[in-house]
GUGU-646326 format. One line per 8 residues: number of its first residue (from 1); their letters; for each residue x negated, y, z negated of C-alpha. Coordinates in steps of 0.1 Angstrom, whole numbers. Example, Ala and Ser with C-alpha at 12.3 -4.5 7.8 and 13.67 -1.06 7.14 Angstrom:
1 = as = -123/-45/-78  -137/-11/-71
***
This chain:
1 = medggwvh = 1/1/0  -30/27/4  -24/45/30  -58/38/42  -70/70/57  -44/74/79  -35/112/93  -2/119/102
9 = vprpaekd = 6/138/133  36/156/132  58/162/169  55/199/179  76/224/159  108/241/178  97/270/160  63/271/175
17 = ywnptavq = 81/267/215  80/307/215  54/339/201  58/373/201  24/393/222  14/404/188  11/369/171  -11/358/207
25 = ensngeps = -25/390/202  -42/388/165  -37/353/156  -71/343/144  -65/304/137  -55/306/105  -17/301/85  8/331/88
33 = sqplklif = 29/327/62  30/316/23  29/276/17  70/274/15  72/259/-29  88/257/-54  54/257/-82  64/248/-118
41 = tspakywt = 37/253/-148  50/228/-169  75/200/-172  115/201/-175  131/217/-203  162/217/-191  183/199/-163  179/232/-137
49 = daipigng = 141/231/-145  138/201/-127  130/191/-89  161/178/-68  146/159/-38  172/136/-17  179/111/18  214/128/21
57 = rfgamiwg = 227/98/4  204/91/-22  189/120/-47  166/124/-76  158/156/-102  123/153/-108  115/160/-150  78/160/-143
65 = gvaketlq = 73/153/-178  41/142/-191  44/112/-220  76/104/-206  86/110/-170  124/111/-162  137/104/-129  176/108/-126
73 = lnedtlwt = 194/92/-99  225/96/-76  235/74/-51  265/98/-33  297/70/-34  292/69/-69  327/79/-78  351/72/-100
81 = gipgnytn = 386/62/-88  404/41/-60  423/51/-30  457/72/-41  488/74/-31  487/113/-21  532/114/-9  554/136/-37
89 = hnapaals = 589/127/-35  600/151/-53  582/172/-36  611/187/-8  634/191/-32  609/214/-51  602/238/-24  632/244/-14
97 = dvrklvdd = 641/260/-46  609/278/-47  610/292/-16  647/300/-22  638/321/-55  606/339/-34  634/352/-8  650/367/-41
105 = gqftqatk = 620/381/-48  618/357/-79  582/361/-80  572/351/-117  601/324/-117  588/311/-81  553/311/-96  569/285/-133
113 = eaiklsdh = 586/265/-108  559/253/-81  541/235/-108  564/212/-102  548/207/-64  519/198/-88  502/165/-85  475/149/-104
121 = psevyqll = 440/156/-101  408/145/-82  387/115/-92  353/122/-105  315/123/-90  292/101/-112  253/92/-119  236/59/-109
129 = gdmilefd = 210/65/-138  171/72/-149  143/63/-134  121/61/-164  80/58/-167  63/60/-201  30/59/-210  4/59/-238
137 = tshlkyde = 0/85/-263  -33/99/-249  -11/117/-227  5/135/-249  -33/150/-252  -31/168/-218  -50/201/-209  -19/220/-204
145 = etyhreld = -36/242/-184  -39/217/-159  -5/206/-154  10/217/-119  46/207/-106  53/215/-75  80/214/-44  66/214/-10
153 = ldtatttv = 99/219/13  76/217/48  70/178/41  96/174/12  75/158/-15  66/164/-49  37/163/-66  27/164/-106
161 = kysvgdie = -10/166/-120  -26/171/-150  -54/161/-166  -63/144/-202  -100/143/-210  -116/139/-177  -89/122/-163  -70/141/-136
169 = ykreyfas = -33/118/-131  -6/127/-98  21/115/-88  43/121/-55  81/117/-45  100/118/-18  133/103/-2  129/90/27
177 = ypdqafvt = 165/90/58  147/65/82  138/42/53  164/49/31  148/45/3  135/72/-29  93/65/-28  69/71/-58
185 = rlsgsekg = 26/68/-60  13/71/-88  -26/76/-93  -51/85/-116  -92/101/-106  -107/70/-126  -104/33/-115  -83/10/-143
193 = slsftlyi = -73/44/-158  -30/38/-150  -9/23/-173  26/29/-179  62/16/-187  90/11/-162  126/11/-166  157/17/-158
201 = dskmhhhs = 187/30/-177  223/50/-175  257/69/-187  276/38/-169  284/5/-178  255/-17/-168  229/-42/-166  193/-47/-154
209 = fvqennqi = 169/-77/-151  131/-84/-138  126/-107/-110  94/-118/-92  73/-100/-122  76/-71/-100  111/-64/-89  137/-45/-114
217 = hfqgscpg = 171/-54/-108  197/-27/-118  238/-34/-114  264/-8/-126  305/2/-123  320/34/-118  357/33/-138  383/25/-114
225 = kripprln = 406/55/-132  390/90/-144  375/100/-178  386/90/-202  399/56/-197  427/39/-202  428/13/-231  447/-13/-213
233 = agdnpkgi = 421/-35/-191  449/-40/-172  455/4/-160  416/-2/-154  415/-12/-113  379/-20/-105  360/7/-98  335/10/-73
241 = qfsallnl = 306/-15/-79  268/-1/-76  230/-21/-72  196/-8/-76  161/-23/-67  130/-12/-73  102/-27/-68  62/-24/-81
249 = qiggdtgv = 30/-20/-65  -10/-20/-77  -40/-14/-71  -71/-19/-81  -95/-49/-96  -80/-48/-131  -44/-42/-125  -18/-63/-139
257 = itdvdgrk = 19/-65/-139  36/-80/-171  73/-82/-178  90/-66/-210  123/-81/-223  132/-94/-195  140/-59/-182  111/-36/-178
265 = lrvegadw = 78/-38/-162  45/-32/-175  13/-17/-162  -23/-25/-179  -56/-9/-156  -46/-2/-123  -60/27/-98  -31/29/-84
273 = avillvas = 8/24/-81  37/27/-53  77/25/-62  99/18/-37  136/23/-52  165/14/-30  203/19/-41  238/5/-26
281 = ssfdgpft = 273/3/-34  303/-11/-27  325/19/-10  336/10/20  354/40/28  383/61/12  411/42/23  398/1/7
289 = npidskkd = 403/-6/-26  370/-13/-45  385/-46/-53  389/-53/-20  354/-42/-4  329/-70/15  300/-48/10  278/-64/-15
297 = pssdceta = 257/-34/-32  229/-62/-48  228/-83/-13  226/-48/7  192/-40/-16  178/-76/-16  179/-70/26  167/-32/22
305 = mtslrkls = 136/-43/5  122/-65/23  127/-43/54  106/-19/34  79/-38/20  69/-50/53  57/-11/57  23/7/37
313 = yadihahh = 32/32/18  16/50/50  35/37/78  68/52/44  58/86/43  49/95/82  83/79/85  98/105/64
321 = lddyqslf = 76/134/74  83/127/110  125/127/104  125/155/78  98/180/97  120/176/134  149/189/115  133/218/86
329 = rrvslelw = 107/231/113  130/243/139  132/279/116  107/303/103  113/334/86  84/359/82  90/390/61  70/413/52
337 = kssknvlg = 73/444/25  40/467/37  42/481/67  1/483/69  2/440/79  1/432/114  28/403/131  11/370/130
345 = sahlnaek = -19/383/108  -31/356/89  -15/353/52  -49/361/37  -60/393/54  -22/406/48  -30/402/10  -62/427/16
353 = qiaadesv = -45/445/41  -13/447/14  -37/448/-20  -53/484/-3  -23/499/-5  -16/502/-40  21/514/-42  30/483/-24
361 = pftgsent = 26/454/-57  19/419/-42  27/389/-54  9/357/-34  27/326/-38  -10/316/-29  -18/315/-64  2/286/-75
369 = tvstaerv = -7/293/-112  24/315/-115  59/296/-114  86/303/-93  104/315/-124  81/344/-133  85/355/-92  122/354/-99
377 = ksfqtded = 117/374/-131  98/401/-112  119/400/-80  137/434/-95  111/448/-95  87/444/-74  113/427/-44  87/402/-32
385 = pslvqllf = 102/391/1  85/362/8  103/351/-21  138/358/1  115/333/27  119/309/0  156/308/-9  162/310/22
393 = qygrylli = 144/278/31  152/262/0  189/263/8  180/244/43  160/221/21  189/213/2  212/206/33  190/180/46
401 = scsrpgtq = 185/169/16  221/161/5  238/156/39  232/135/68  247/118/93  260/86/80  267/99/43  294/113/19
409 = vanlqglw = 300/153/29  281/177/2  301/186/-27  303/208/-57  268/201/-66  252/190/-32  245/156/-42  231/162/-75
417 = nkdieppw = 249/152/-112  241/144/-141  273/141/-159  302/114/-160  318/145/-164  309/172/-146  319/207/-141  353/206/-122
425 = dgaqhlni = 341/170/-113  316/180/-86  345/177/-65  352/193/-29  365/225/-35  381/235/-2  394/273/-13  355/281/-2
433 = nlqmnywp = 326/261/-20  331/229/9  327/253/35  304/278/25  280/247/18  283/241/54  278/279/70  241/276/75
441 = alscnlke = 243/247/96  249/262/127  238/297/122  203/278/109  198/253/135  209/221/113  238/210/130  233/173/123
449 = cqeplfdy = 233/177/88  270/186/95  285/151/109  298/145/74  317/168/70  334/159/105  338/123/93  351/140/63
457 = isflsing = 373/156/77  389/128/97  396/110/64  418/137/58  436/140/89  445/102/81  457/110/44  471/145/52
465 = sktakvny = 494/132/74  512/114/47  516/144/27  528/167/52  555/138/58  568/127/23  562/165/7  570/189/35
473 = eangwvah = 585/170/58  566/186/81  539/174/112  508/173/109  482/167/84  473/194/60  454/192/28  455/217/-4
481 = qvsdiwak = 420/232/-29  404/202/-45  397/166/-30  372/136/-37  355/105/-23  393/90/-14  404/119/5  425/134/-13
489 = tspdrgea = 450/154/7  484/163/-23  476/198/-48  456/196/-77  475/193/-111  485/221/-131  497/258/-127  498/269/-85
497 = vwafwpmg = 475/297/-89  446/271/-81  467/239/-76  489/251/-46  472/266/-13  478/241/16  454/257/37  427/237/28
505 = gawlcthl = 428/213/65  430/246/84  400/262/72  381/232/78  394/230/112  373/265/121  342/247/114  352/223/148
513 = wehfvysm = 353/248/168  325/270/155  303/233/162  314/239/193  307/273/201  276/269/186  268/234/204  288/240/239
521 = dtdflknk = 293/203/234  329/194/254  320/156/246  321/171/209  355/195/214  377/171/234  370/138/214  371/149/179
529 = aypllegc = 374/184/175  402/187/194  429/161/177  418/175/147  428/208/156  458/194/172  472/181/147  465/211/114
537 = vrfllswl = 479/229/143  511/204/144  518/209/107  509/248/108  539/255/131  560/233/106  547/254/75  557/288/92
545 = ikgpgryl = 594/298/86  612/323/99  612/357/76  640/378/71  621/406/100  610/398/129  577/382/114  566/338/107
553 = etnpstsp = 561/334/74  541/308/46  561/306/21  550/296/-9  522/314/-6  489/321/-28  457/340/-29  436/310/-37
561 = ehmfiapd = 433/316/-80  444/348/-85  475/367/-97  497/394/-94  518/420/-107  555/411/-106  579/435/-100  596/425/-134
569 = gkqasvsy = 560/427/-145  543/399/-158  518/378/-134  523/359/-107  508/334/-81  531/326/-56  549/352/-31  549/351/7
577 = sttmdtsi = 527/353/39  490/361/19  469/375/37  447/346/37  470/322/51  477/346/82  440/349/87  433/315/90
585 = ikevfsei = 463/308/112  454/332/133  420/320/136  434/283/143  457/292/164  430/312/187  415/285/190  432/260/198
593 = lsaaeilg = 444/282/227  406/288/241  400/245/233  431/239/252  416/262/280  382/248/283  398/215/285  425/218/308
601 = rtddeliq = 454/219/285  470/256/284  501/236/299  513/210/270  540/216/249  521/226/220  503/251/229  533/270/247
609 = kvreaqqq = 553/270/208  514/279/191  517/311/224  554/320/206  540/319/173  510/338/177  529/366/188  550/364/158
617 = lpptkisr = 524/367/126  522/396/108  494/421/114  464/424/89  479/451/60  463/486/46  471/493/11  477/525/-8
625 = dgtimewa = 444/524/-19  427/523/16  419/486/9  426/451/26  465/442/12  457/408/-2  501/400/-7  524/409/18
633 = ldfidpdi = 534/433/-7  512/460/-22  512/440/-60  495/458/-82  460/438/-88  453/429/-131  421/420/-119  403/440/-91
641 = hhrhlshl = 367/425/-100  386/387/-90  354/363/-77  375/355/-47  377/376/-20  399/357/6  415/386/22  390/394/41
649 = fgvfpght = 382/360/54  394/373/89  359/393/84  337/366/75  337/338/85  368/345/109  365/362/135  399/384/138
657 = itlqknpd = 388/413/121  355/431/143  338/461/139  345/466/175  384/460/180  395/467/144  377/495/134  402/506/108
665 = lskaaent = 408/473/93  369/471/93  367/506/72  393/490/49  374/454/44  344/482/34  366/501/7  380/461/-3
673 = lakrgevg = 346/456/-7  335/482/-29  368/482/-53  360/444/-60  326/455/-69  291/430/-73  295/408/-102  307/380/-97
681 = pgwstmwk = 294/338/-98  267/331/-65  289/325/-45  311/354/-45  283/372/-47  268/354/-15  298/362/5  296/390/-4
689 = aalwarlh = 266/397/12  278/375/42  309/403/42  283/434/42  264/417/68  288/412/90  299/447/93  266/461/96
697 = rkeeayrm = 261/471/63  224/467/58  220/487/23  252/473/6  241/433/22  208/433/5  219/448/-28  242/420/-31
705 = vkhlfvlv = 208/398/-20  187/414/-47  216/409/-76  215/366/-72  173/373/-77  184/376/-122  165/341/-136  194/320/-160
713 = dpahesey = 187/310/-194  204/273/-196  203/281/-231  224/304/-229  242/305/-191  273/313/-198  261/350/-207  254/352/-172
721 = egglysnl = 274/360/-138  255/346/-107  215/344/-102  195/315/-99  177/285/-125  138/284/-128  142/250/-97  161/279/-75
729 = ftshppfq = 201/259/-80  221/289/-78  245/301/-108  287/301/-113  278/291/-139  273/263/-145  254/253/-115  276/249/-82
737 = idanfgfs = 251/246/-52  273/266/-26  254/300/-32  222/283/-21  238/271/10  252/306/13  224/325/10  206/314/34
745 = aaiaemlv = 237/316/60  243/352/47  197/356/53  210/349/93  238/368/94  214/399/86  187/392/115  216/377/139
753 = qstvkdly = 252/381/150  268/363/180  296/358/197  301/332/226  290/359/252  275/390/230  241/386/211  239/412/182
761 = llpalprd = 203/417/169  188/425/140  228/439/129  221/447/93  180/448/89  171/461/53  142/478/75  128/495/36
769 = kwpngcvk = 129/465/21  116/447/45  101/464/78  82/439/97  91/400/97  97/378/126  126/349/130  122/318/149
777 = glkarggv = 144/288/159  183/304/146  203/296/167  235/319/180  272/312/194  266/302/234  245/271/226  214/297/227
785 = tvnvcwke = 182/294/204  172/330/191  138/345/181  138/380/165  99/399/156  104/436/145  74/458/132  81/489/115
793 = gdlhevgl = 113/488/106  118/487/148  131/458/172  93/446/187  105/417/206  131/388/213  124/350/227  160/331/236
801 = wstdgnri = 163/298/254  191/277/260  192/239/269  229/231/281  232/251/306  232/284/323  241/316/301  254/351/304
809 = qrlhyggr = 246/375/270  253/404/266  221/416/240  229/444/215  207/466/195  202/503/188  234/510/205  216/495/239
817 = tvnaclls = 235/467/255  225/449/285  232/421/303  207/391/302  210/359/323  192/330/304  187/304/332  187/268/311
825 = ckiytfdr = 155/256/296  138/288/300  119/308/277  129/348/277  108/375/261  123/410/254  108/436/242  128/466/221
833 = elrcirty = 140/481/249  159/447/255  137/448/285  127/409/302  91/412/301  79/376/305  93/339/310  82/305/310
841 = slsqvasc = 96/273/314  109/254/280  90/221/297  61/236/288  62/230/257  89/208/254  107/178/265  143/195/284
***
């Protein structure tokens, strides 16, 4: 298992297909950017100090302890429960009553009555367990100054190093997607210096045993019902079963492995050790009851390990790098705070230049003695742009790590969870959180990572058609606010303000269309997107009813998690035609009409109905204080700083309100954001950043970016609103992963915006904060790859290419607009005046 000195030679990175003139003229062969690494100078004290790694399905949190190392493990199919019945035969009568109350203006009573539309809660995301390594007591005397723990985003590898006396110990961890394994390599600098005890433990019901003197089998089960389980065993169905298999190999002349108590392995006197870990479960899709599953997780683990043991450590690591870097290295972002820096110059030269300017502080992440947490602490003062780069790329790293083809959809915590009862069940929330998880997938060039979302929407459409038919006597399919691995589509339990919101599926469907306009993949549009859009639209047409005026309306209707003051002076949540409802419906109607035109289905009866209904949707209205109205009536808002920005959906991520077509509504949207304020959880902060960016308000967008850089103390996290933990997980609080993804999407939105025909360059660039920079590999609608570099706050050069056919793009910058004809597989470079200055074939640098 020694790597034998092999060197991995990576494939050419997509971000390197194009370079601006400045890079070509000034390159001196040295790295042009700081290492993309999260740095820690001590072991983790809290879970949010640990380092997350994952292969989409299998994840770990690495604590980096010295005498005792804990690797907390997750597998994405481990949930409570079994397939559910997501229908309520009493709902139609309750729906009729609620609608009557809304029609009569009795919103408070309608809110109380709407609780009859609620259902049972979602199931709960679980954990696998902990892989634990215990070292002898000499490790307690390690030299604290030598301790170093890091996550290298470029290699998706975590390293822990420290010294005990004259011996340096090193641990390396990575999670391989191609080989579906979690891999650990340990070594000491002196022969025979490595000794430790290894075992797996868990909070879950489990047992483990040693086999063949170098393997540990671990088997467990998830509860068949939410925690706490019922006492009656007959009412506790068999839940998801799971297994893990650990294989230990060591090297060195003196190394030995012994069995300890039948469930632990003890290593003595080895030079190095490699631990391979695989895991599997009996989950066989959301429609198969675990008791009926034909999957044998223990057998699956045995088969996987047999294949894995045929590979060397070097082979597995090379497979991992080749796979991961083919995704991660598509995009680069470099930002320079000092105007003295030259695009493309080496980082070390940049450090000297900036150091010469005493007015510009420099925080160099190449100094590995400075922890990432310390850099976050100092951001409010130094506003180090390299930390923005790091957090942008960290969001991309996390998406690659928790959502890959064939895995489950990223949940509220992505993949990582330490609790049997995680916050908000760790469940998929469909009223912003799940959607935000996938905001960077397209613009940040990770479209493959969206595949689990499309699989999930397909599952929702199957259960959702039953919910629509039984609960609402409607066509098509519906999904509400909260779901789970079983594709729950009925309302959540409890009050309507959070439980009742039947637009979750419709919002998700906008991701189908966005995938098409970014990829221009008509096969995807025809075979995947359109059938799901069609079912969604059939529900929306059924759900819309004729109001007392000339408009169609949604009734009942809520604005997610937000109350209003009803005419009787009491707080209520249920009314009709909230702005978010109508905004999402307008978006979906527009998308299916465009899709039908592309697919030649404009004469379909459904499309005719959509055209008729589209003309009868209520307009977005402006309230008396100049903001966008959140409800159909201009109710008093009891919480003007509420975290949700639902009524601004049409601005972002939607497209029904634009600066170009709707200047009055855009101004009202600005007023709305100003009224909402800056305080809020991490995901809300990032939604605000993206909204300000879409409105081309660079100062406000940057202010929200800066607002996120507050270091959260896990011991007192309830005292914070938003912020970052030391491992750069974003805080609600507690941890929710959505803002990590929202951050990457917001930065991309500040630098590039697009329609299928239009490309807006640096629309919200904070020129005084990032006067020089370069982003390469972002994607734009229309199937175009975008590379932009700027100097002294002004556009320098733009590189564009398309591999999916010829494109006509309108380029917009600084009040100028030019038409550009992009021939497929050619790279075009434009200068600051948007003049094409050179072209060359993409086939010179990549297969095309």
